C-alpha positions as CSV (number, residue, x, y, z in Angstrom):
1,X,-32.1,-42.3,11.8
2,X,-31.4,-39.3,9.6
3,X,-28.0,-38.9,11.2
4,X,-27.1,-42.5,10.5
5,X,-28.1,-42.1,6.9
6,X,-26.1,-38.9,6.6
7,X,-23.0,-40.5,8.1
8,X,-23.4,-43.6,5.8
9,X,-23.7,-41.3,2.8
10,X,-20.5,-39.5,3.8
11,X,-18.7,-42.8,4.1
12,X,-19.9,-44.0,0.7
13,X,-18.9,-40.7,-0.8
14,X,-15.4,-40.8,0.7
15,X,-15.0,-44.4,-0.5
16,X,-15.9,-43.3,-4.0
17,X,-13.5,-40.4,-3.9
18,X,-10.5,-42.3,-2.7
19,X,-11.2,-45.2,-5.0
20,X,-10.9,-42.9,-8.0
21,X,-8.2,-43.7,-10.5
22,X,-5.0,-41.7,-10.7
23,X,-5.2,-38.7,-13.0
24,X,-2.2,-39.9,-15.0
25,X,-3.0,-43.6,-14.8
26,X,-5.9,-45.9,-15.7
27,X,-5.8,-45.2,-19.3
28,X,-6.2,-41.4,-18.9
29,X,-4.4,-39.3,-21.4
30,X,-1.5,-37.5,-19.8
31,X,-2.2,-33.8,-19.6
32,X,0.4,-31.2,-20.7
33,X,1.7,-28.2,-18.8
34,X,0.3,-25.9,-21.4
35,X,-3.2,-27.3,-20.9
36,X,-3.0,-26.7,-17.2
37,X,-1.5,-23.2,-17.7
38,X,-4.5,-22.4,-20.0
39,X,-7.0,-23.7,-17.5
40,X,-5.5,-21.7,-14.7
41,X,-4.6,-18.6,-16.6
42,X,-7.1,-16.4,-14.8
43,X,-5.8,-17.5,-11.4
44,X,-2.0,-17.9,-11.7
45,X,-1.2,-14.5,-13.2
46,X,2.5,-14.5,-14.3
47,X,3.3,-17.8,-12.6
48,X,4.6,-20.5,-15.0
49,X,3.5,-24.1,-14.9
50,X,6.7,-26.2,-14.7
51,X,5.4,-29.7,-14.4
52,X,2.3,-31.9,-13.9
53,X,2.3,-35.2,-12.1
54,X,0.2,-37.4,-9.8
55,X,-0.3,-36.0,-6.3
56,X,-0.3,-38.1,-3.1
57,X,-4.1,-38.1,-3.3
58,X,-5.8,-40.0,-6.1
59,X,-7.9,-37.9,-8.4
60,X,-5.6,-34.8,-8.1
61,X,-2.7,-33.6,-10.1
62,X,0.3,-32.1,-8.4
63,X,1.1,-28.9,-10.4
64,X,4.5,-27.2,-9.8
65,X,4.4,-23.5,-10.6
66,X,7.3,-21.2,-10.7
67,X,6.9,-17.6,-9.5
68,X,9.9,-15.3,-9.0
69,X,12.7,-17.5,-7.6
70,X,10.5,-20.2,-6.1
71,X,8.8,-23.4,-7.2
72,X,5.5,-24.1,-5.4
73,X,3.2,-27.2,-5.4
74,X,-0.5,-26.7,-5.9
75,X,-3.2,-29.3,-6.8
76,X,-6.0,-29.5,-9.4
77,X,-8.6,-32.2,-10.1
78,X,-8.3,-34.4,-13.2
79,X,-10.8,-32.3,-15.1
80,X,-9.1,-29.0,-14.3
81,X,-12.2,-27.6,-12.8
82,X,-11.0,-27.2,-9.2
83,X,-7.8,-25.8,-7.7
84,X,-6.7,-26.8,-4.2
85,X,-4.2,-24.3,-2.8
86,X,-3.4,-25.9,0.6
87,X,-1.4,-28.6,2.3
88,X,-1.7,-32.3,2.0
89,X,-1.0,-33.8,5.5
90,X,-0.1,-37.4,6.1
91,X,-2.3,-38.1,9.1
92,X,-0.4,-41.2,10.3
93,X,3.0,-39.7,10.0
94,X,1.8,-36.2,11.1
95,X,3.8,-34.4,8.5
96,X,2.9,-32.0,5.7
97,X,3.7,-33.7,2.4
98,X,3.3,-30.3,0.7
99,X,5.9,-28.6,2.9
100,X,8.3,-31.5,2.3
101,X,7.8,-31.1,-1.4
102,X,8.3,-27.3,-1.3
103,X,11.5,-27.8,0.6
104,X,12.7,-30.4,-1.9
105,X,11.9,-28.0,-4.8
106,X,13.6,-25.0,-3.1
107,X,16.7,-27.1,-2.4
108,X,16.7,-28.0,-6.1
109,X,16.3,-24.4,-7.2
110,X,19.1,-23.2,-4.9
111,X,21.4,-26.0,-6.2
112,X,20.8,-24.9,-9.7
113,X,21.2,-21.3,-8.7
114,X,24.5,-21.9,-7.0
115,X,25.9,-23.7,-10.1
116,X,24.9,-20.8,-12.4
117,X,26.2,-18.1,-9.9
118,X,29.5,-19.9,-9.5
119,X,30.0,-19.5,-13.3
120,X,29.2,-15.8,-13.1
121,X,31.0,-14.8,-10.0
122,X,33.1,-17.7,-8.6
123,X,32.5,-20.1,-5.7
124,X,34.0,-17.8,-3.0
125,X,31.5,-15.0,-3.8
126,X,28.6,-17.5,-3.9
127,X,29.6,-18.6,-0.4
128,X,29.5,-15.0,0.7
129,X,25.9,-14.7,-0.6
130,X,25.0,-17.9,1.4
131,X,26.5,-16.5,4.6
132,X,24.6,-13.2,4.1
133,X,21.4,-15.2,3.6
134,X,20.9,-13.8,0.1
135,X,20.7,-17.0,-1.9
136,X,17.0,-17.4,-1.5
137,X,16.4,-13.8,-2.5
138,X,18.4,-14.0,-5.8
139,X,16.8,-14.7,-9.1
140,X,17.9,-14.4,-12.7
141,X,16.1,-12.0,-15.1
142,X,16.2,-11.2,-18.8
143,X,17.6,-7.7,-19.0
144,X,17.3,-7.4,-22.8
145,X,14.2,-5.2,-22.6
146,X,15.1,-3.4,-19.4
147,X,13.2,-0.1,-19.5
148,X,14.9,3.3,-19.3
149,X,15.1,4.5,-15.7
150,X,12.9,7.3,-14.4
151,X,15.3,8.7,-11.8
152,X,19.1,8.5,-11.4
153,X,21.3,8.7,-8.3
154,X,25.1,8.8,-8.6
155,X,27.4,9.0,-11.6
156,X,29.6,5.9,-11.4
157,X,30.3,3.2,-13.9
158,X,28.8,0.3,-11.9
159,X,25.1,0.5,-12.8
160,X,22.5,-0.9,-10.5
161,X,18.8,-0.8,-11.4
162,X,16.1,-0.6,-8.6
163,X,12.5,-1.3,-9.3
164,X,10.8,0.8,-6.6
165,X,7.4,2.0,-5.5
166,X,7.1,5.6,-4.0
167,X,4.6,4.4,-1.5
168,X,6.4,1.2,-0.4
169,X,7.8,1.3,3.1
170,X,10.5,-1.3,2.2
171,X,11.5,0.8,-0.8
172,X,11.8,3.8,1.6
173,X,14.1,1.7,3.8
174,X,16.3,0.6,0.9
175,X,16.4,4.2,-0.3
176,X,18.2,5.2,2.9
177,X,20.7,2.4,2.4
178,X,21.3,3.6,-1.1
179,X,22.1,7.1,0.2
180,X,24.6,5.5,2.6
181,X,26.3,3.7,-0.3
182,X,26.5,6.9,-2.4
183,X,28.1,8.8,0.5
184,X,31.0,6.4,0.7
185,X,31.7,5.5,-3.0
186,X,31.5,7.4,-6.3
187,X,31.8,4.4,-8.6
188,X,28.1,3.5,-8.5
189,X,25.0,4.7,-10.3
190,X,21.5,3.7,-9.2
191,X,18.8,3.8,-12.0
192,X,15.4,3.9,-10.3
193,X,12.5,2.3,-12.3
194,X,9.1,3.3,-10.9
195,X,6.9,0.3,-10.3
196,X,3.7,1.4,-8.5
197,X,1.9,-1.5,-6.9
198,X,-1.9,-1.5,-7.4
199,X,-2.7,-1.7,-3.7
200,X,-0.8,1.5,-2.9
201,X,-3.4,4.3,-3.3
202,X,-1.0,7.1,-4.3
203,X,1.8,5.2,-5.9
204,X,0.6,5.5,-9.5
205,X,-0.1,9.2,-9.3
206,X,3.2,9.9,-7.6
207,X,5.1,7.8,-10.2
208,X,3.5,9.7,-13.1
209,X,4.2,13.1,-11.3
210,X,7.9,12.1,-11.0
211,X,8.2,11.0,-14.6
212,X,6.7,14.3,-15.8
213,X,9.3,16.4,-14.1
214,X,11.7,18.2,-16.6
215,X,15.0,17.3,-15.0
216,X,16.6,14.6,-12.8
217,X,17.0,16.9,-9.8
218,X,13.3,17.6,-9.7
219,X,12.6,13.9,-10.0
220,X,14.9,13.1,-7.2
221,X,13.3,15.7,-5.0
222,X,9.8,14.3,-5.5
223,X,10.9,10.7,-4.9
224,X,12.8,11.7,-1.8
225,X,9.7,13.6,-0.5
226,X,7.5,10.5,-1.2
227,X,9.8,8.3,0.8
228,X,10.0,10.8,3.7
229,X,6.2,10.8,3.8
230,X,6.1,7.0,3.8
231,X,8.7,6.8,6.6
232,X,6.7,9.3,8.8
233,X,3.3,7.8,7.9
234,X,2.4,11.2,6.4
235,X,-0.8,10.4,4.3
236,X,-1.3,14.1,3.4
237,X,2.2,14.4,2.2
238,X,1.7,11.4,-0.2
239,X,-1.7,12.8,-1.3
240,X,0.0,16.2,-2.2
241,X,2.4,14.4,-4.5
242,X,-0.3,12.3,-6.1
243,X,-0.7,14.1,-9.4
244,X,-1.6,12.0,-12.5
245,X,0.2,13.0,-15.7
246,X,-1.1,11.7,-19.0
247,X,2.2,11.9,-20.8
248,X,3.8,9.6,-18.2
249,X,1.1,6.9,-18.4
250,X,2.7,4.8,-21.2
251,X,6.1,5.0,-19.6
252,X,4.9,3.6,-16.3
253,X,2.8,1.0,-18.1
254,X,5.9,-0.2,-19.9
255,X,7.7,-0.5,-16.5
256,X,4.9,-2.7,-15.2
257,X,4.8,-4.8,-18.3
258,X,8.5,-5.5,-18.2
259,X,8.5,-6.3,-14.5
260,X,5.6,-8.7,-14.8
261,X,7.1,-10.4,-17.9
262,X,10.3,-11.3,-16.0
263,X,8.6,-12.3,-12.7
264,X,9.2,-9.2,-10.6
265,X,6.2,-9.3,-8.4
266,X,7.2,-7.0,-5.6
267,X,9.3,-4.0,-4.6
268,X,12.0,-3.2,-4.1
269,X,13.9,-5.4,-6.6
270,X,17.5,-4.7,-7.3
271,X,18.9,-5.7,-10.7
272,X,22.6,-6.0,-11.7
273,X,22.1,-5.7,-15.5
274,X,25.5,-6.8,-16.6
275,X,25.0,-10.2,-14.9
276,X,21.2,-10.6,-15.2
277,X,21.0,-11.1,-11.4
278,X,18.2,-9.7,-9.3
279,X,17.7,-9.5,-5.5
280,X,14.3,-8.8,-3.9
281,X,13.8,-6.9,-0.7
282,X,15.4,-4.1,1.3
283,X,19.0,-5.0,2.2
284,X,21.6,-3.1,4.2
285,X,24.2,-0.7,2.7
286,X,26.9,-3.2,3.8
287,X,25.3,-6.1,1.9
288,X,24.5,-3.9,-1.1
289,X,28.2,-2.9,-1.3
290,X,29.2,-6.5,-1.2
291,X,26.8,-7.4,-4.0
292,X,28.1,-4.5,-6.1
293,X,31.7,-5.6,-5.7
294,X,30.8,-9.2,-6.4
295,X,28.8,-8.5,-9.5
296,X,30.6,-5.6,-11.1
C-alpha cells in the first residue's frame, strides 16, 4: 500500500513539474543575461553569459556561457536557485539535445572565427590552420594590457608570448618544441609569462623564484630545470626550486589577473600579440613554425 502511494506521489509530482509554464512565457518577465551572470557569479568564474532562452524542458532556462573559445549550454531553473550541468536527452529519439546544441554553437563559433581570421591572415592560411586541426584551439585575446614577460628566449623580431606553468607537463613538452624552433631560426623571440596553476603544488613558489633572479640567463636556467624535473617526474627537483619570493608576488598576481580577464584558463597558451590571436595547448615545432609564419 505504501509503495502504491509513493509511486502515485511521484506521478503527481512529475505531472506538476512538466506542466509548469515556460520560464520565458506565461506572462513571466524575461530575465536578462546580467541577472543570470550575477546569480551564477560564484560558480561560473570567468565564464561569460552570452544568452538566455527557453530550454527543451519546461521550467528551465537554457543559458549559453562562453569560456575560452567555446560556447556551452547549461540550464537553470526559473528562479535562478538551481543549476543543472548535464545533458538533456530525448528519450524517444535517443539523442542528446545538449550535445547537438553544443555542436551547433561550436560550428557557429568556428564560422565567425574563420571570417575574422581570413581578414587577418587570408583564406589560404586559414585553410592551413583547419588542416592542422588548430581552428578549435584558436581564440582572440585583448593584448592591450599584456604583462611584461618573466623570461625571454631568442632575439628575433617576431615576438611570441607563451603563458606557461613551471610544473605543467604540457608546458614542458611545448618548451622542447620551442627549443627546436630556436635551433633552426633566429627571427623569433619567445616571451614567457609565468602562470602558475593553483593545483600545481610547487608552481607558485618556482614562478616567484624565477622572477626574483637578477638576470635572464639565471631565469632561463631555473625554468629549464623545472621542466626537466617535470619531464622526469622528479618531485624533489621541483621541491628544491620552490622558493617563495615576496618581491615577485605582485608580478605573478598581475599575470594571473590578466590571463583570467581575457579567458586564458590553462597552460600552455601561445599568444601572437600583433594579431591578438592565441592558441592553447602543446603543439609541434613544425606547427609552431607555420603559425609564426602565418601570423608575423
